[in-house]
N, C-alpha and C positions, 0 to 999 in steps of 0.2 A: 668663308663668310656666307656663301650661298647655302651651305648646310645649316648654319646657325639660323638663317632667315627661314628656311623650311621648317626647322624645329619650332621656331616662334609661331609660325602659322598653325602648326599642329596644336600648340598650347592655347593660342588665342582663337579658338573656334567659336562659332556663334552659339552652339548649345551650351558650352561652359559659361560663356559670358551672360547668357540669359539666366542661367542658374545663379550666378554671382549677383546679378542685378536683383533678382528676387530675394536672395539672402540678405542683401544690404537693406532693402526696403523693410523687410520683416524685422531685422535686427535693430534698425534705427527706431522703428515704431515701438518696439518692446523695451529696449534698453537705453536708448540715447535721447529720444525726443524730449523727455521731461527735463533733462538737464539744460535744455535750451528754453523750453516753454515756461518752466517754473523758476528761471533764474531771478527775475525781478521780484516775484512773489516771495520766494524763500529769503532772498537777500533783503527785501523790504527797504527800510529807510537807510540802512547802512550802504547798500548799493547806490541808492539815490544820492546820498551825500558824498560817497567816493567819487562819483561822476561830477557832481556839482562842484566839489572842492577842486578837482583836477581842472575842470574848465575855467574856474575862477582864479586859482592861485598857482596852478602848475602841479608838478609831481610831488612836492613836499609842502608842508604847512609850517611856516615859520611862526614865531611868537607874534610878530607884527601882523601877519595875515590872520592868525588866530583871533586877535583882538578885533580885527575888522569883521571876521566871521560871526562874532557874537551879535553883531547888529542884525544878522539875518533873522533873529528872533522877531523883530518888529514886522518883517515881511510876512512871517507865518501868522502873526496875530491879526493882521488885516483880514484874513479869511477865517480865523478861529474865533475871535471875540464875538462876532455876530451870532454864532451858533449858541453861545451862552446867553447873550442878551435877549434873544427872541424866544427862549424856552421857559414856559411857566413852571416846570418842575424846578429848574435852577433858581428862578426868581423867588420861589417859596423858601428856598434855602439861603437867600441873600446873595446869590451868585449871578453876576451880570457880565463877567468877562473871565478870561483864563486865569488871571492872577487871583481873582476872587475864589475860583475853584481850587487853586493851589493852597490858598490860605485855609479854605474849608477843610481840605484833606488833612493838612497839617494839624489844625486844631482838633478836629474830631478823631484823628488818628492817635493823638496824645491822650485824649480823654475817652478812648473807645470803651474801656472797661467800666467807666462810670456814667456812660450815656443813659439817659432815661428812655422810656419806650418811644416817646415822640421823636427824640433826637436820633435814636437808632433806626426808626423807620425812615426818617429823612435821609440818613446816611445810605441806607439800602436803595432808596429811591434815586438818589443822585448817582450812585454806582451803576444801577441798572440802566439808567438813562444814557450813560456813556457806553453801553454795550458790554459791560462786564457780565460774566456768567454767574450772576447772583440768582439763586433759585427763588421762584415766585412765592414759596411758602413762607419766606421771611416776612412778607407783608400781607398775609392772609387775614390779619386781625382787623381789617377795615382800612388800613392805610393804603391799600391798593388804588384808591381813587386818585392819588396824586401821580400815578405812573402813566406814561404814554405808551402807545404800541410801537412807536418808531425808536428802537434802541440801537441804531446803527451809529457806531463811533465815526465821526467825520475824518476825512483824510488829513485835514490840517492838524487835528489832535494827534494822530499817529506820527505825523511829520514833526510835531513839536517834541514828542517823546523821543524820537530819533535824534533830533537836534540836541536835546539835553544829554542824551547818552554820549554823543560825540564830544560835547563840551566836557563832560565828566572824564572821559577816557583821556583827553588831551591834558587836562589839569592833573590827573593822577600820574600818567606815564611820562609826560614831558616836563610839566611844571613842578612836579613833586608834591602836589597837595596831599596831605596825609589823612584824609577822611576815610580812605581805604587803601589796601596794598596795590602797588602796580602789578600788571600782568606777570612780569618776569618774577618778581618777588613772591607772588602768590603761588606760581608754578613750582618754584624751588622749595617753598615751605611745605607744600602738600605732597610732593613726590620725591622719591629717592632717585637722584640722578647720578650718572657717572661723572667722573672728573672732567672728561672731554665735553659732556653735555653742559655742565656748569660753566666751563670755560667759554663755550660758544655763546651761552646766554649772557655772560658778562661782556663778551665782545660786542654783542648786539646792543646792550644797554649803553656801553661807552662810546660806540661808534657814531651815534647821532642819527642812525638810519631809521629810528622809530618815528621820526618826523615824516616819513614816507606816508603817502595816502594810498591805502589799499584795504580792501575788506576781505575777510576770510571766506565769504561766500563766493567771491570771484575765483579765488584759488581753489576752493573746494569743488565748485562746479567744473573747473578746468581739468583738474586731475581725474575727476570721476568720468568726464566725457572722454578724456584721453585714454583712461584705462579701458573703457568699453571699445574705443576705436582700436586699441592695440589687440584686443581679443578678436575683433572683426577682421583685422589685417591677418592675424594668424589663421583664422578660419578660411578666409578667401584665398590666401596663398596656398593652403593645403588643397583646396578644391581646384585651383588653377593649374598647379604644376605636378601634383602627385602622380597622375596617371600616365605621364609621358613615357617614362622608361618602362613601367609595368606593362603598358600596352604592347610595346615592342617585344618584351619577353613572353607575353601571353601568346602572341602570334609567331614567336620564334624568329623574328626578324634579326635578333641579335646573333643567331647562328650564322646568318649570311655576313654579318658585320665581322665576326671573328675570322672569316676566311681571308681577310686582307689586312695589311698594316693600316691602311687608311680607314678601313671599316672599324678597327679597334679604337680609333681615335674619335669616333662619333660620340661616344659616351661623354667625352670631355666637352665636345661642342654642345651636347644636350645640357650639360651642367651650366655652360655659359648662357644658354637660352633660358634655363630655369631661373638663374640669378637675375638676368636682365628683366625677365617677366615679373619676378618678385619686386624688384625696385620700381618698375613701371606701375604695377598695380598699387603698391604702397603710395606712390606719388599721386595717383588718381584718387585714391580713397582719402588721403590727407587733404587734397585740394577740395574735394566735394564736401567733406564733413567740416572742414574749416569754414567753408562758405556757410554751412548750416549753423555753426556755432557763432558766426559773426552777427546773427540776428539778436544775440544777447547784448551787443554793443560793448562787450567786455574788452575788445581790442582798443577801445579809447584809453584804456589804462596801460597801454603797451610799455611806456617808459617809466612807470611807477615801480618803486622797489616793493618786494613781496613781504618784507618785515615792516610792520607799521604799528603805530600807537592804537589803531582802531581795529586790529585783527589779531587773531590767535588761531593756530599755533605759530611759533617762530620757526625759522628755516636754517638749514646748515649753510647755505650760500647766500651771500649778499648780492643778489642779482635783481634785475628788473623782471616785471611780469612777462615782457616779450622774450627775454632770455629763458625764463622758466618754460614758456610755451615751446621754444625751439629745442630745449633739452628733452621735453616729452616727445616731440616729433623725432628727434634723433634716436631715442630709445625705441620708438615704434619702427623706425627703419631697421635698426639692428635686429629687432624681433622678427620682422618680415624676412630679412636676409637670412637669419639663422634658421627660421622655419623652412625656407626654401632649401637650405643645405641639408637639413635633416630629412625633409620630404624626399629629396633626391636619393639619399642613402636608403631610406625605407623602401622606396619604389624599386631600387636596384635589387633588393633581396626579397621581392614579392613576385611570385609566379603568376598571380592573377589578381583581379580587383578585389576579390573577397579577402585574400590574404593581406592585401594592402590596407583594406578597411580595418581589419583587426589590429594593425599596427598604428594606423593614423589616429584612431580614436584615443588610445591611451596617451599618445604623444600630444594630442590637442589638449587633453586635460592637464598634462604636466606643463605645457607651454603657457596655458591660461593661468595656472597657479603661479608660475614664475613671473608672468606679466603683472599679476595682481600684487605679488610680493614687492615688486620694484616700484610700481606706480601708485599704489594706495598710499595716501598721505605723503605724496612725493616730496622729498627733501625736508619733511617736518622733523623737528627735534622732539621726539616722543620717547617715553620710557621703552627701552628695548629697541627703539628704532635706530638703525645704523646704516646710513646711506652708503658707507664704504662696503659693507657686506652685501647690500643690494646690487650695487654696480659690479662688484667682484663676481657675484653669482651670474650676472648677465654675461660678463666677459668670458668666464670659464665655459658657460654653455656655448657661446659663439666659437671659442677656440676648439672645443670638443667637436662641434659640427664641422669646422673647417678641416680638422685632422682626419675625421672620418671620410670626408669627401676626397681628400688627397689620397688616402689609402685605397679607396674604392677605384678611383680613376687610374691609379698606377697599377693596381692589381688587374684591372680590365685588359691592360695591354699584354699581360703575360699569362692570363688564365687559360687553362686547358679546356677545350670544347667539351670533353667528357668529364 
């Protein structure tokens, strides 16, 4: 045990830890920070309503709760109607509240091809006032006088659009309203799916789990953040443990170890120290970056199922968001453990740090690609996506690493010095 502790001290030295800290800061700033900072902006109203519905109704939205949620429209209108009532551009078009605006859009949309010049200018003026990207040359014929310079769409308007989207998705995917195809039906119509994929989509449709409250942006940001964290774990593990055995070989300390039975067993103890270090470092990184990701408040959806009427794509497993997170963390641990095993083998056959570097860099590229293959669109039912192939590739890589480690440690006990 004392030898293992000494090897751990050699691994966890101040210089290496400072390098790792610097790498983590730079890597987070370049590849991970925006998945936290942009979560609510990218997710927009769907993220807002996923959290609102969860806080109000729980993890699923029953039909009774849905009818109650419809009343939330009146809450939005309290802030939205004054925006229309106080605006002279809307007043000129006869718009004094949100419902007036909806009626205006419907009427002018139907008659768009037959609008006269005055009506067409009025249409563009109303559209531009709401912040739509309508080019100014549409109204350069003198109608520009009815435009204002403040073309910022109010938050309440965007919230209303998000509310209407949620209502529409529930009516289509849960209540079966037929004004457009449900998500699952549309997906199967437009893509050629395997029998297993079709069977899984049918299971999701019939299981009732689509009443879950979840947004695709939460799942998307989670696996993207997890994918980057996995790459960082691989990189940091290589930096932390790779040099241990190579340093001994470069200084020929291993020659002294070969001179006794106990010395030949040191490599096994170094392996134990390497694996302990990999698990320890992975734990630290997961804890630190889970803390960073918590600023998204996505953990509030921990008990929500990942297949939902308001999200896409659908997933192979009927699990909660929390279980989804734990699976990603488990894969990250396996990747860290496997990286340590391969790093140990590579360092055993490297005479110096230069040779080690030539071996570590290709391995890092291969490990990073394996990580991306497994975690990109994690568990999603996509064309060509096969979670069984992804997990199998991870298991095979881990088994190969373990076998290589066993061979190396056994060989060390009988290797000839010359």
